[in-house]
C-alpha positions as CSV (number, residue, x, y, z in Angstrom):
1,X,-4.0,-12.4,2.4
2,X,-7.4,-11.0,2.0
3,X,-7.7,-7.2,0.2
4,X,-11.2,-5.1,1.6
5,X,-12.7,-1.7,0.2
6,X,-14.5,0.8,1.9
7,X,-17.8,1.5,0.3
8,X,-18.4,4.2,2.7
9,X,-16.0,6.0,5.0
10,X,-15.2,4.1,8.1
11,X,-12.4,5.4,10.4
12,X,-9.6,6.9,9.0
13,X,-10.5,5.3,5.6
14,X,-13.0,6.6,2.9
15,X,-15.2,5.3,0.8
16,X,-12.3,3.5,-2.3
17,X,-9.8,3.0,0.1
18,X,-8.2,0.2,0.4
19,X,-9.0,-1.2,4.4
20,X,-5.8,-2.4,6.4
21,X,-5.1,-2.5,9.4
22,X,-8.0,-4.1,11.1
23,X,-8.5,-6.9,13.7
24,X,-10.5,-10.1,12.3
25,X,-13.8,-9.4,14.5
26,X,-13.6,-5.9,13.2
27,X,-13.1,-7.0,9.6
28,X,-16.3,-9.8,10.1
29,X,-18.8,-7.0,11.6
30,X,-18.1,-4.1,8.9
31,X,-18.7,-6.8,6.5
32,X,-22.1,-7.7,7.9
33,X,-22.6,-3.8,7.3
34,X,-22.1,-3.7,4.4
35,X,-19.1,-1.0,4.9
36,X,-16.5,-3.4,3.7
37,X,-15.8,-6.0,0.9
38,X,-13.5,-8.1,-0.1
39,X,-11.9,-7.3,-3.2
40,X,-12.1,-10.3,-5.0
41,X,-9.0,-10.6,-7.7
42,X,-10.0,-10.3,-11.0
43,X,-8.9,-12.9,-13.7
44,X,-6.1,-11.1,-15.6
45,X,-6.7,-12.6,-19.7
46,X,-3.4,-14.7,-20.9
47,X,-2.0,-12.8,-23.6
48,X,-2.4,-14.6,-27.1
49,X,0.5,-16.3,-28.0
50,X,0.9,-15.5,-32.2
51,X,4.0,-17.3,-34.0
52,X,6.2,-14.9,-36.4
53,X,7.9,-16.2,-39.3
54,X,11.5,-15.7,-38.3
């Protein structure tokens, strides 16, 4: 499921809030108007494996 963040206040959401519970049509309209945007999952760097003496 995609996650969206509010770029400006919309309905019950304030700027920076995670937006949810909207229909696909509402999401498309708000994205087109640059009111919300999809949150892209950030690539988590993999911890570097270190050999230990033991």
